[in-house]
C-alpha positions as CSV (number, residue, x, y, z in Angstrom):
1,M,91.1,154.1,94.0
2,R,91.2,152.6,90.5
3,V,89.3,149.6,91.7
4,R,86.6,151.8,93.2
5,L,86.3,153.9,90.1
6,L,86.0,150.8,87.9
7,F,83.2,149.3,90.0
8,V,81.4,152.7,89.9
9,F,81.5,152.5,86.1
10,L,80.3,148.9,86.1
11,W,77.4,149.7,88.5
12,L,76.4,152.8,86.5
13,G,76.4,150.5,83.4
14,V,74.1,148.1,85.1
15,L,71.7,150.9,86.0
16,Q,71.8,152.2,82.5
17,G,71.0,148.7,81.2
18,F,67.8,148.7,83.3
19,A,66.9,152.0,81.8
20,Q,67.1,150.9,78.1
21,T,64.0,150.6,76.1
22,Q,63.1,147.0,75.1
23,G,62.3,147.7,71.4
24,G,63.8,149.3,68.4
25,N,67.4,149.5,67.3
26,P,70.1,151.7,68.7
27,V,72.3,153.9,66.5
28,F,76.0,153.1,65.7
29,S,75.3,149.3,65.9
30,F,78.4,148.7,63.6
31,I,80.7,149.0,66.6
32,K,79.4,145.6,67.8
33,N,80.9,143.9,64.7
34,S,83.8,141.5,65.3
35,A,87.0,143.6,65.0
36,T,89.3,140.6,64.5
37,A,89.0,137.3,62.7
38,E,89.9,135.3,65.8
39,V,86.7,136.6,67.6
40,A,84.6,136.3,64.5
41,A,85.6,132.6,64.2
42,M,84.6,131.9,67.8
43,G,81.0,133.1,67.4
44,G,81.5,136.8,67.1
45,S,81.6,137.6,70.8
46,N,84.3,136.8,73.3
47,V,85.4,138.9,76.3
48,S,87.5,136.4,78.2
49,L,90.1,134.8,75.9
50,I,93.6,136.0,76.8
51,G,96.2,135.7,74.0
52,N,98.8,137.4,71.9
53,N,96.3,139.5,69.9
54,V,96.3,143.2,70.7
55,A,93.0,143.6,68.8
56,A,91.3,141.7,71.7
57,G,91.2,145.2,73.2
58,F,88.2,146.0,71.0
59,S,86.2,143.3,72.8
60,N,87.6,143.9,76.3
61,P,90.1,146.6,77.2
62,S,91.3,144.5,80.1
63,L,92.7,141.9,77.6
64,L,95.5,144.4,76.7
65,R,98.9,143.1,77.9
66,S,102.5,144.3,78.1
67,G,103.3,141.7,75.4
68,H,101.2,143.7,73.0
69,H,103.7,146.5,73.1
70,G,104.7,147.4,69.5
71,Q,102.1,145.1,67.9
72,V,99.9,146.4,65.1
73,A,96.7,144.4,64.3
74,T,94.8,145.0,61.1
75,S,91.6,143.3,59.8
76,F,89.5,143.3,56.7
77,S,86.0,141.9,56.5
78,S,83.8,141.5,53.5
79,L,80.1,141.7,54.4
80,L,77.0,141.5,52.2
81,A,76.2,143.7,49.2
82,G,79.8,145.0,48.8
83,I,80.0,146.4,52.4
84,N,83.5,146.3,53.8
85,Q,84.9,146.7,57.3
86,Y,88.4,147.7,58.2
87,T,89.9,147.8,61.7
88,A,93.4,148.5,63.2
89,M,94.8,148.6,66.7
90,T,98.2,149.1,68.1
91,G,99.5,148.5,71.6
92,Y,102.0,150.5,73.8
93,H,103.1,149.6,77.3
94,L,103.9,152.6,79.5
95,G,104.4,153.0,83.3
96,G,102.8,149.7,84.3
97,Q,99.8,149.9,82.0
98,T,99.1,149.0,78.4
99,L,97.4,151.3,76.0
100,G,95.6,150.3,72.9
101,L,94.7,152.8,70.1
102,G,92.1,151.4,67.6
103,V,90.1,152.5,64.6
104,Q,87.0,150.8,63.1
105,Y,85.7,151.9,59.7
106,I,82.8,150.7,57.6
107,N,82.5,151.5,53.9
108,Y,79.1,151.0,52.3
109,G,80.2,151.7,48.7
110,S,78.7,154.2,46.3
111,I,74.9,154.7,46.4
112,D,72.6,156.6,44.0
113,Q,71.1,159.8,45.6
114,T,67.6,160.5,44.3
115,D,64.7,162.8,45.2
116,A,61.2,161.7,46.1
117,A,60.3,161.3,42.5
118,G,63.2,159.0,41.8
119,N,65.3,161.5,39.8
120,L,69.0,160.9,40.1
121,L,70.8,163.7,41.9
122,G,74.3,162.1,42.1
123,M,76.2,159.6,44.2
124,Y,77.2,159.5,47.8
125,R,79.4,157.2,49.9
126,P,78.0,156.4,53.4
127,S,80.4,155.4,56.1
128,D,80.8,154.7,59.8
129,L,83.9,155.4,61.9
130,A,84.9,154.8,65.5
131,V,88.2,155.8,67.2
132,Q,89.0,154.1,70.5
133,I,91.7,154.4,73.1
134,G,91.8,151.8,75.9
135,T,94.0,151.0,78.8
136,S,94.6,147.9,81.0
137,K,96.4,147.6,84.3
138,Q,97.0,144.6,86.6
139,H,95.5,144.7,90.1
140,K,97.2,142.4,92.6
141,E,98.0,138.9,91.2
142,K,95.0,137.7,89.2
143,W,93.0,140.8,88.2
144,W,93.2,143.2,85.3
145,L,91.1,146.4,85.1
146,G,90.4,148.2,81.9
147,T,88.5,151.1,80.3
148,A,88.2,152.6,76.9
149,A,86.9,155.9,75.4
150,K,85.4,156.1,72.0
151,F,84.5,158.8,69.4
152,I,81.9,157.5,67.0
153,H,80.8,159.2,63.7
154,S,78.4,158.3,60.9
155,N,78.3,160.0,57.5
156,Y,75.3,159.2,55.4
157,G,75.3,162.0,52.9
158,Q,73.5,165.0,54.4
159,Y,72.6,163.0,57.5
160,R,75.5,162.9,60.0
161,S,75.8,162.1,63.7
162,S,78.6,161.8,66.3
163,A,78.8,160.3,69.8
164,L,81.0,159.7,72.8
165,A,81.1,156.4,74.6
166,V,83.0,154.6,77.4
167,D,83.6,150.9,78.2
168,A,84.6,149.5,81.6
169,S,85.9,146.0,82.1
170,L,87.7,143.5,84.2
171,I,89.5,140.2,83.8
172,Y,90.3,137.4,86.2
173,F,93.0,134.9,85.3
174,D,94.2,131.9,87.3
175,E,97.1,130.5,85.4
176,A,97.3,127.3,87.6
177,S,93.7,126.3,86.8
178,G,93.6,127.8,83.3
179,I,90.5,129.8,84.2
180,Q,89.9,133.1,82.4
181,A,86.8,135.2,83.2
182,G,85.8,138.6,81.9
183,M,83.1,141.2,82.1
184,V,82.5,144.3,79.9
185,V,80.0,147.1,80.2
186,S,80.3,148.8,76.8
187,N,79.0,151.8,75.0
188,M,77.9,154.0,77.9
189,G,77.5,157.4,76.4
190,M,75.4,159.7,74.3
191,Q,74.9,161.2,70.9
192,L,76.6,164.6,70.5
193,N,74.3,165.5,67.6
194,A,71.4,163.6,66.1
195,Y,70.7,162.9,62.4
196,A,69.2,165.9,60.7
197,G,68.4,167.5,64.0
198,A,66.1,164.8,65.1
199,V,65.6,163.4,68.6
200,K,68.8,161.9,70.0
201,E,68.8,158.1,70.1
202,E,70.4,155.4,72.3
203,L,73.8,153.9,71.8
204,P,74.2,150.1,71.5
205,F,74.8,149.6,75.2
206,E,75.7,146.0,76.3
207,I,76.7,144.0,79.3
208,N,78.7,140.9,78.3
209,V,80.4,138.3,80.6
210,G,82.4,135.3,79.7
211,V,84.7,132.5,80.9
212,S,87.4,130.5,79.1
213,K,89.0,127.3,80.3
214,K,92.3,125.9,79.0
215,L,92.6,122.1,79.5
216,A,95.6,121.0,81.4
217,D,96.3,117.8,79.4
218,A,95.1,118.8,75.9
219,P,95.9,121.7,73.5
220,L,92.3,122.8,73.7
221,Q,90.4,125.7,75.4
222,F,86.7,126.4,75.5
223,S,84.8,129.7,75.9
224,L,81.3,130.5,77.0
225,T,80.1,134.1,76.5
226,L,76.8,135.5,77.7
227,Q,75.9,138.5,75.5
228,Q,73.6,141.5,76.0
229,L,72.6,140.7,79.6
230,Q,71.1,144.1,79.9
231,R,67.9,142.6,78.3
232,L,66.3,139.2,78.9
233,N,64.4,139.1,75.6
234,L,66.5,139.6,72.6
235,L,64.1,138.0,70.2
236,G,61.2,140.5,70.1
237,S,57.8,140.5,71.7
238,D,55.4,140.7,68.8
239,T,54.1,137.1,68.9
240,S,51.7,137.5,65.9
241,F,54.7,138.5,63.7
242,I,56.9,135.7,65.0
243,V,54.2,133.1,64.3
244,S,53.5,134.4,60.8
245,E,57.1,134.7,59.8
246,F,58.8,132.0,61.7
247,G,56.0,129.6,62.6
248,K,56.7,129.4,66.3
249,N,56.6,131.3,69.6
250,Y,59.8,131.8,71.4
251,S,59.8,130.1,74.8
252,T,61.5,131.3,77.9
253,F,64.3,128.8,77.2
254,D,64.7,130.2,73.7
255,K,65.1,133.7,75.2
256,M,67.7,132.5,77.7
257,M,69.7,130.6,75.1
258,S,69.8,133.7,72.8
259,H,72.4,135.1,75.1
260,V,74.8,132.1,74.6
261,V,77.9,132.2,72.4
262,L,80.1,129.1,72.4
263,G,83.7,128.9,71.2
264,A,86.6,126.5,71.1
265,Q,90.2,126.9,70.1
266,L,92.4,123.9,69.2
267,T,96.2,124.2,68.9
268,L,97.2,121.7,66.2
269,A,100.9,122.7,66.4
270,Q,103.0,125.3,68.2
271,N,102.0,127.9,65.6
272,I,98.6,126.8,64.2
273,N,95.2,127.3,65.9
274,C,91.8,126.1,64.7
275,N,88.8,128.1,66.0
276,L,85.1,127.2,66.1
277,G,82.1,129.1,67.3
278,Y,78.3,128.9,67.6
279,N,76.2,132.0,68.2
280,V,72.6,131.0,69.2
281,L,71.1,134.5,68.7
282,R,72.5,134.7,65.2
283,R,71.0,131.3,64.3
284,Q,67.6,132.2,65.8
285,S,67.6,135.5,63.9
286,L,68.7,134.1,60.5
287,N,66.5,131.0,60.5
288,G,63.6,132.9,59.0
289,Y,60.6,131.5,57.1
290,N,61.7,129.2,54.3
291,I,65.3,130.3,54.4
292,T,66.7,128.1,57.2
293,N,70.3,126.9,56.9
294,G,71.6,124.2,59.2
295,L,74.9,126.0,59.6
296,N,73.4,129.4,60.5
297,G,75.2,130.7,63.6
298,V,78.3,128.4,63.0
299,T,81.6,130.1,62.4
300,F,85.1,128.7,62.0
301,G,88.6,129.8,61.2
302,V,92.3,129.2,61.4
303,G,95.3,131.1,62.8
304,V,99.0,130.8,61.8
305,L,101.6,132.3,64.1
306,L,104.9,133.2,62.5
307,P,107.8,134.9,64.2
308,K,106.8,138.5,63.1
309,L,103.3,137.9,61.7
310,Y,100.1,136.4,63.0
311,I,97.5,135.5,60.3
312,N,93.9,134.8,61.2
313,Y,91.1,133.8,58.9
314,A,87.4,133.4,59.7
315,T,84.2,132.5,57.8
316,G,80.6,131.6,58.6
317,F,77.1,131.4,57.2
318,Y,74.5,134.0,56.8
319,Q,71.6,131.9,55.4
320,R,72.8,131.0,51.9
321,N,75.7,133.4,51.9
322,M,79.1,133.4,53.6
323,F,81.2,136.1,55.0
324,Y,85.0,136.1,55.5
325,Q,87.4,138.1,57.6
326,L,91.2,138.3,57.4
327,S,93.4,139.6,60.2
328,L,97.1,140.3,60.1
329,N,99.1,141.2,63.2
330,F,102.6,142.6,62.8
331,N,105.2,142.9,65.6
332,F,107.7,145.7,65.2
333,V,109.3,145.7,68.7
334,N,109.4,142.3,70.3
335,K,111.4,139.4,68.8
336,A,108.4,137.2,68.3
337,L,104.6,137.3,68.8
């Protein structure tokens, strides 16, 4: 019955994907941000990498495991213009399934509030918040099924909005071959109330699939993630704008490659990992007219695994600026991570 229900969710997600509009931006796009430095260092999107990080439940609820019981994952990310992101998730194993409770919070700092004439009326502190509870359960030997429910809220002074959303996911893992494959249909739902009573808008619905392969004779594993498969063209369709701003038309190959995120993880020692990622869409989007950076889309980081603490750091380029993200995982129940 659980298997049937999951496939119903996945199929409804695919149908919803075909119903999405092809232009404009959805609301609550902040929930697509990398919630952990490990994922951020591997290109910003990964739905297949099985590991000892409970925060992977943000990307794919099926990645939650019994070994995450009692683990608390926290993360801090410094974005542009003083914008900060905070995330936290904890795992709990109960009755054959693993639960993950997570929070994602964006703080945009203090902003002047003015009227139409530019007169200062005061200050306000816009913010975004998402609360998520997910669950994962093994099915037979090589499959894990997962789902997550989210409450999302934005507070931009007098403009506020809330929404409910659901993710459905699955993971296939063959330990003998080192193959890990995952699929997530995320953010199926609706706004509960629109900003300032306006027309309700779409949520950032996505269909992501990925595969990871751990080499048998080397401490290295690779990941390939295909993001936003609900749309073929992620690069826009206004060719006159593209030519004037970027100097080129996007080919069919460019549009296909925009879905690709590549990642690699190298284990230098038993407790040290080096992560590397390349997000093609991010590179295409950031390489604007006269502001191209050869490292746009490239991310990298390092992870250090201690007996009770897992430290991850990630950084990458946004044109001429860099971001950084720091994650700390604590284990309060098991002897070691």
